[in-house]
N, CA, C and O atoms as CSV, one atom per row, in Angstrom:
chain,resi,resn,atom,element,x,y,z
A,1,MET,N,N,8.814,-8.109,3.413
A,1,MET,CA,C,7.791,-9.446,2.629
A,1,MET,C,C,8.363,-9.119,1.262
A,1,MET,O,O,8.715,-7.972,0.986
A,2,ALA,N,N,8.484,-10.416,0.163
A,2,ALA,CA,C,8.377,-10.269,-0.730
A,2,ALA,C,C,7.483,-10.055,-1.502
A,2,ALA,O,O,6.343,-10.140,-1.046
A,3,ALA,N,N,7.656,-9.704,-2.927
A,3,ALA,CA,C,6.653,-9.066,-3.971
A,3,ALA,C,C,5.687,-10.672,-4.402
A,3,ALA,O,O,6.177,-11.797,-4.299
A,4,THR,N,N,4.897,-10.503,-4.666
A,4,THR,CA,C,3.943,-11.652,-5.492
A,4,THR,C,C,4.468,-11.965,-6.749
A,4,THR,O,O,4.205,-13.059,-7.249
A,5,GLY,N,N,5.381,-10.916,-7.498
A,5,GLY,CA,C,5.451,-11.716,-8.313
A,5,GLY,C,C,5.053,-10.587,-9.599
A,5,GLY,O,O,5.621,-10.523,-10.688
A,6,THR,N,N,3.999,-9.801,-9.156
A,6,THR,CA,C,3.696,-8.210,-9.678
A,6,THR,C,C,4.236,-6.813,-9.121
A,6,THR,O,O,3.695,-6.072,-8.300
A,7,SER,N,N,5.312,-6.672,-9.718
A,7,SER,CA,C,5.994,-5.951,-9.423
A,7,SER,C,C,5.459,-4.395,-10.795
A,7,SER,O,O,5.832,-4.247,-11.959
A,8,THR,N,N,4.588,-3.609,-10.022
A,8,THR,CA,C,3.571,-3.199,-10.712
A,8,THR,C,C,4.982,-1.209,-10.528
A,8,THR,O,O,4.831,-0.242,-9.781
A,9,SER,N,N,5.524,-1.344,-11.040
A,9,SER,CA,C,6.094,0.132,-11.473
A,9,SER,C,C,5.883,0.814,-12.504
A,9,SER,O,O,5.979,0.403,-13.661
A,10,THR,N,N,5.515,2.143,-12.076
A,10,THR,CA,C,4.914,3.098,-12.899
A,10,THR,C,C,5.559,4.225,-12.977
A,10,THR,O,O,6.138,4.557,-11.943
A,11,GLU,N,N,5.683,5.239,-14.286
A,11,GLU,CA,C,6.146,6.085,-13.961
A,11,GLU,C,C,5.823,6.904,-13.416
A,11,GLU,O,O,4.616,7.145,-13.434
A,12,LYS,N,N,6.681,7.727,-12.676
A,12,LYS,CA,C,6.363,9.082,-11.766
A,12,LYS,C,C,5.528,9.792,-12.343
A,12,LYS,O,O,5.602,9.996,-13.555
A,13,GLY,N,N,4.240,10.480,-11.310
A,13,GLY,CA,C,3.631,11.545,-11.693
A,13,GLY,C,C,2.464,11.270,-12.674
A,13,GLY,O,O,1.619,12.146,-12.855
A,14,ARG,N,N,2.389,9.993,-13.356
A,14,ARG,CA,C,1.613,9.319,-14.735
A,14,ARG,C,C,0.171,9.342,-13.751
A,14,ARG,O,O,0.068,8.626,-12.755
A,15,ARG,N,N,-0.628,10.041,-14.090
A,15,ARG,CA,C,-2.123,9.269,-13.434
A,15,ARG,C,C,-2.700,7.672,-13.961
A,15,ARG,O,O,-2.814,7.410,-15.158
A,16,ILE,N,N,-2.979,6.843,-13.044
A,16,ILE,CA,C,-3.467,6.069,-13.063
A,16,ILE,C,C,-4.890,5.942,-12.357
A,16,ILE,O,O,-5.290,6.225,-11.228
A,17,VAL,N,N,-5.690,5.214,-13.878
A,17,VAL,CA,C,-7.105,5.564,-13.863
A,17,VAL,C,C,-8.001,4.848,-14.458
A,17,VAL,O,O,-7.615,4.492,-15.572
A,18,GLY,N,N,-9.159,4.444,-14.151
A,18,GLY,CA,C,-9.967,3.017,-14.613
A,18,GLY,C,C,-9.629,1.748,-14.285
A,18,GLY,O,O,-9.775,1.275,-13.158
A,19,ALA,N,N,-9.051,1.008,-15.499
A,19,ALA,CA,C,-8.755,-0.743,-15.476
A,19,ALA,C,C,-7.636,-0.993,-14.895
A,19,ALA,O,O,-7.512,-2.036,-14.252
A,20,GLU,N,N,-6.347,0.141,-15.037
A,20,GLU,CA,C,-5.407,0.127,-14.926
A,20,GLU,C,C,-5.483,0.500,-13.383
A,20,GLU,O,O,-4.784,-0.149,-12.606
A,21,ARG,N,N,-6.171,1.356,-12.980
A,21,ARG,CA,C,-6.059,1.501,-11.424
A,21,ARG,C,C,-6.854,0.574,-10.425
A,21,ARG,O,O,-6.614,0.552,-9.218
A,22,GLN,N,N,-7.936,-0.277,-11.112
A,22,GLN,CA,C,-8.525,-1.452,-10.582
A,22,GLN,C,C,-7.424,-2.319,-9.722
A,22,GLN,O,O,-7.222,-2.601,-8.541
A,23,THR,N,N,-6.511,-2.717,-11.697
A,23,THR,CA,C,-5.788,-3.725,-11.687
A,23,THR,C,C,-4.605,-3.635,-10.329
A,23,THR,O,O,-4.286,-4.542,-9.560
A,24,LEU,N,N,-4.236,-2.562,-10.357
A,24,LEU,CA,C,-3.031,-2.288,-9.355
A,24,LEU,C,C,-3.767,-2.500,-7.814
A,24,LEU,O,O,-3.254,-3.130,-6.889
A,25,ALA,N,N,-5.270,-1.722,-7.774
A,25,ALA,CA,C,-5.865,-1.958,-6.023
A,25,ALA,C,C,-5.679,-3.364,-6.051
A,25,ALA,O,O,-4.996,-3.744,-5.100
A,26,LYS,N,N,-6.173,-4.558,-7.063
A,26,LYS,CA,C,-6.311,-5.836,-6.352
A,26,LYS,C,C,-5.142,-6.156,-5.866
A,26,LYS,O,O,-4.965,-6.758,-4.807
A,27,ASP,N,N,-4.050,-5.653,-6.837
A,27,ASP,CA,C,-2.828,-6.492,-6.285
A,27,ASP,C,C,-2.008,-5.701,-5.165
A,27,ASP,O,O,-1.194,-6.298,-4.461
A,28,LEU,N,N,-2.262,-4.296,-5.023
A,28,LEU,CA,C,-2.044,-3.758,-3.807
A,28,LEU,C,C,-2.993,-4.568,-2.436
A,28,LEU,O,O,-2.441,-5.033,-1.439
A,29,VAL,N,N,-3.960,-4.583,-2.592
A,29,VAL,CA,C,-4.654,-5.270,-1.275
A,29,VAL,C,C,-4.540,-6.585,-1.000
A,29,VAL,O,O,-4.962,-7.046,0.061
A,30,LYS,N,N,-3.881,-7.424,-2.051
A,30,LYS,CA,C,-3.838,-8.849,-2.087
A,30,LYS,C,C,-2.218,-8.347,-1.149
A,30,LYS,O,O,-2.257,-8.494,0.073
A,31,ARG,N,N,-1.139,-7.889,-1.665
A,31,ARG,CA,C,-0.087,-7.894,-0.995
A,31,ARG,C,C,0.174,-7.194,0.375
A,31,ARG,O,O,1.060,-7.362,1.213
A,32,TYR,N,N,-0.765,-6.457,0.327
A,32,TYR,CA,C,-0.925,-5.525,2.135
A,32,TYR,C,C,-1.553,-6.410,3.116
A,32,TYR,O,O,-1.324,-6.509,4.321
A,33,ASN,N,N,-2.591,-7.188,2.192
A,33,ASN,CA,C,-3.421,-8.775,3.411
A,33,ASN,C,C,-2.660,-9.430,3.476
A,33,ASN,O,O,-2.881,-9.982,4.554
A,34,GLY,N,N,-1.458,-10.017,2.917
A,34,GLY,CA,C,-0.395,-10.725,2.975
A,34,GLY,C,C,0.922,-10.439,3.744
A,34,GLY,O,O,1.944,-11.120,3.839
A,35,GLY,N,N,0.541,-9.024,4.355
A,35,GLY,CA,C,1.600,-8.535,5.595
A,35,GLY,C,C,2.304,-7.590,5.058
A,35,GLY,O,O,3.181,-7.194,5.826
A,36,GLU,N,N,2.266,-6.746,3.443
A,36,GLU,CA,C,3.558,-5.828,3.412
A,36,GLU,C,C,3.014,-4.763,3.937
A,36,GLU,O,O,1.854,-4.762,4.348
A,37,SER,N,N,3.923,-3.573,3.988
A,37,SER,CA,C,3.578,-2.927,5.074
A,37,SER,C,C,3.458,-1.706,3.452
A,37,SER,O,O,3.927,-1.988,2.349
A,38,ILE,N,N,2.662,-0.326,3.827
A,38,ILE,CA,C,2.580,0.513,2.779
A,38,ILE,C,C,3.324,1.195,2.279
A,38,ILE,O,O,3.089,1.759,1.210
A,39,ARG,N,N,4.573,1.327,3.033
A,39,ARG,CA,C,5.740,2.028,2.677
A,39,ARG,C,C,6.473,0.993,2.058
A,39,ARG,O,O,7.287,1.356,1.210
A,40,SER,N,N,6.364,-0.281,2.301
A,40,SER,CA,C,7.193,-1.479,1.169
A,40,SER,C,C,6.452,-1.416,-0.029
A,40,SER,O,O,7.110,-1.491,-1.067
A,41,LEU,N,N,5.100,-1.282,-0.124
A,41,LEU,CA,C,4.252,-1.340,-1.641
A,41,LEU,C,C,4.831,0.248,-2.334
A,41,LEU,O,O,5.287,0.265,-3.477
A,42,ALA,N,N,4.760,1.265,-1.665
A,42,ALA,CA,C,5.284,2.527,-2.216
A,42,ALA,C,C,6.418,2.340,-3.061
A,42,ALA,O,O,6.384,2.523,-4.278
A,43,ALA,N,N,7.851,1.821,-2.145
A,43,ALA,CA,C,8.714,1.767,-3.062
A,43,ALA,C,C,8.867,0.534,-3.777
A,43,ALA,O,O,9.873,0.595,-4.484
A,44,SER,N,N,8.362,-0.387,-3.858
A,44,SER,CA,C,8.258,-1.230,-5.135
A,44,SER,C,C,7.619,-0.929,-6.285
A,44,SER,O,O,7.944,-1.521,-7.314
A,45,THR,N,N,6.557,0.089,-6.294
A,45,THR,CA,C,5.883,0.298,-7.100
A,45,THR,C,C,6.030,1.781,-7.750
A,45,THR,O,O,5.507,2.188,-8.788
A,46,GLY,N,N,6.770,2.381,-6.976
A,46,GLY,CA,C,7.127,3.509,-7.604
A,46,GLY,C,C,6.217,4.768,-7.234
A,46,GLY,O,O,6.367,5.882,-7.738
A,47,ARG,N,N,5.336,4.464,-6.366
A,47,ARG,CA,C,4.709,5.473,-5.693
A,47,ARG,C,C,4.818,5.755,-4.526
A,47,ARG,O,O,5.685,5.217,-3.836
A,48,SER,N,N,3.576,7.075,-3.813
A,48,SER,CA,C,4.011,7.883,-3.013
A,48,SER,C,C,2.944,7.041,-1.930
A,48,SER,O,O,1.752,6.824,-2.150
A,49,TYR,N,N,3.728,6.632,-0.694
A,49,TYR,CA,C,2.850,6.675,0.252
A,49,TYR,C,C,1.720,7.317,0.247
A,49,TYR,O,O,1.032,6.312,0.069
A,50,GLY,N,N,1.040,8.068,0.289
A,50,GLY,CA,C,-0.197,8.668,-0.051
A,50,GLY,C,C,-1.051,7.891,-0.902
A,50,GLY,O,O,-1.977,7.216,-0.454
A,51,PHE,N,N,-0.780,7.965,-2.045
A,51,PHE,CA,C,-1.386,7.251,-3.332
A,51,PHE,C,C,-1.943,5.755,-2.510
A,51,PHE,O,O,-3.019,5.231,-2.222
A,52,ILE,N,N,-0.428,5.462,-2.347
A,52,ILE,CA,C,-1.230,3.623,-1.748
A,52,ILE,C,C,-2.040,3.939,-0.668
A,52,ILE,O,O,-3.162,3.436,-0.735
A,53,HIS,N,N,-1.857,4.486,0.114
A,53,HIS,CA,C,-2.993,4.590,1.434
A,53,HIS,C,C,-4.387,5.271,0.962
A,53,HIS,O,O,-5.495,4.786,1.194
A,54,ARG,N,N,-4.228,6.052,0.508
A,54,ARG,CA,C,-5.007,6.249,-0.429
A,54,ARG,C,C,-6.196,4.994,-1.470
A,54,ARG,O,O,-7.375,4.821,-1.163
A,55,VAL,N,N,-5.646,4.432,-2.414
A,55,VAL,CA,C,-5.733,3.238,-2.961
A,55,VAL,C,C,-6.590,2.347,-1.876
A,55,VAL,O,O,-7.687,1.947,-2.265
A,56,LEU,N,N,-6.252,2.074,-0.807
A,56,LEU,CA,C,-6.142,0.827,-0.282
A,56,LEU,C,C,-7.502,1.439,0.705
A,56,LEU,O,O,-8.438,0.652,0.846
A,57,THR,N,N,-7.573,2.321,1.136
A,57,THR,CA,C,-8.828,2.673,1.456
A,57,THR,C,C,-9.932,3.136,0.593
A,57,THR,O,O,-11.098,3.222,0.977
A,58,GLU,N,N,-9.522,3.423,-0.562
A,58,GLU,CA,C,-10.597,2.911,-1.686
A,58,GLU,C,C,-11.307,2.087,-1.889
A,58,GLU,O,O,-12.451,2.027,-2.340
A,59,SER,N,N,-10.441,1.241,-1.459
A,59,SER,CA,C,-10.934,-0.523,-1.710
A,59,SER,C,C,-11.335,-1.135,-0.327
A,59,SER,O,O,-11.525,-2.310,-0.013
A,60,GLY,N,N,-11.385,-0.345,0.173
A,60,GLY,CA,C,-12.099,-0.488,1.751
A,60,GLY,C,C,-11.847,-1.382,2.532
A,60,GLY,O,O,-12.738,-2.106,2.976
A,61,VAL,N,N,-10.306,-1.542,2.928
A,61,VAL,CA,C,-8.862,-2.164,3.391
A,61,VAL,C,C,-9.201,-1.759,4.849
A,61,VAL,O,O,-9.603,-0.608,5.016
A,62,GLN,N,N,-9.103,-2.445,5.748
A,62,GLN,CA,C,-9.017,-2.500,7.063
A,62,GLN,C,C,-7.678,-2.293,7.236
A,62,GLN,O,O,-6.917,-3.209,6.927
A,63,LEU,N,N,-7.050,-0.821,7.856
A,63,LEU,CA,C,-5.608,-0.690,8.083
A,63,LEU,C,C,-5.083,-1.105,9.216
A,63,LEU,O,O,-5.719,-1.223,10.264
A,64,ARG,N,N,-3.824,-1.362,9.059
A,64,ARG,CA,C,-3.335,-2.334,10.579
A,64,ARG,C,C,-2.841,-0.836,11.391
A,64,ARG,O,O,-2.586,0.260,10.892
A,65,GLN,N,N,-2.827,-1.207,12.592
A,65,GLN,CA,C,-2.146,-0.232,13.659
A,65,GLN,C,C,-0.772,-0.055,13.163
A,65,GLN,O,O,-0.137,-0.920,12.560
A,66,ARG,N,N,-0.297,1.294,13.500
A,66,ARG,CA,C,0.808,1.465,13.732
A,66,ARG,C,C,1.531,0.597,14.634
A,66,ARG,O,O,0.926,0.111,15.589
A,67,GLY,N,N,2.737,0.349,14.448
A,67,GLY,CA,C,3.863,-0.914,15.613
A,67,GLY,C,C,4.531,0.041,15.890
A,67,GLY,O,O,4.333,1.213,15.568
A,68,GLY,N,N,5.710,-0.581,16.760
A,68,GLY,CA,C,6.571,0.040,17.446
A,68,GLY,C,C,6.134,0.070,19.334
A,68,GLY,O,O,4.994,-0.284,19.634
A,69,ALA,N,N,6.993,0.451,20.329
A,69,ALA,CA,C,6.798,0.533,21.370
A,69,ALA,C,C,5.658,1.759,21.668
A,69,ALA,O,O,5.668,2.899,21.205
A,70,ARG,N,N,4.647,1.130,22.620
A,70,ARG,CA,C,3.602,2.654,22.941
A,70,ARG,C,C,4.380,2.921,24.467
A,70,ARG,O,O,5.186,2.461,25.276
A,71,ARG,N,N,3.662,3.795,24.229
A,71,ARG,CA,C,4.039,4.977,25.495
A,71,ARG,C,C,3.108,5.099,26.628
A,71,ARG,O,O,1.923,5.414,26.520
A,72,ARG,N,N,3.954,4.726,28.125
A,72,ARG,CA,C,2.895,4.970,28.825
A,72,ARG,C,C,3.025,6.363,29.775
A,72,ARG,O,O,3.917,7.207,29.853
A,73,LYS,N,N,1.778,6.220,30.432
A,73,LYS,CA,C,1.118,7.559,31.357
A,73,LYS,C,C,2.219,7.232,32.572
A,73,LYS,O,O,2.479,6.135,33.068
A,74,LYS,N,N,2.706,8.365,32.844
A,74,LYS,CA,C,3.516,8.574,33.734
A,74,LYS,C,C,2.674,8.487,35.073
A,74,LYS,O,O,1.892,9.436,35.017
A,75,SER,N,N,2.484,7.835,36.172
A,75,SER,CA,C,1.924,7.701,37.717
A,75,SER,C,C,2.025,9.174,38.409
A,75,SER,O,O,1.662,9.334,39.574
C-alpha cells in the first residue's frame, strides 16, 4: 500500500513524545486501518516494528491477525 502523503520520518533513536507522538499515532492508525502492515509503516517512518506496534496498541487499535497458510493438525 502506498503512504497517504505523510511520510513521517524521524531521526533514529530520538524520543517522540507529546503532541508529536499524538500526531504520528493518528497518522499510523489511519494508515494501518487503511490496510498497511506494521512492517511497511516501520520502514516508511524509520522506526522499529516494536515502536509501531506499541503506538498502535496504545491508540486502542484492534490489530489484525497474522496472514499466511494455516497448519492443519495431523489426524
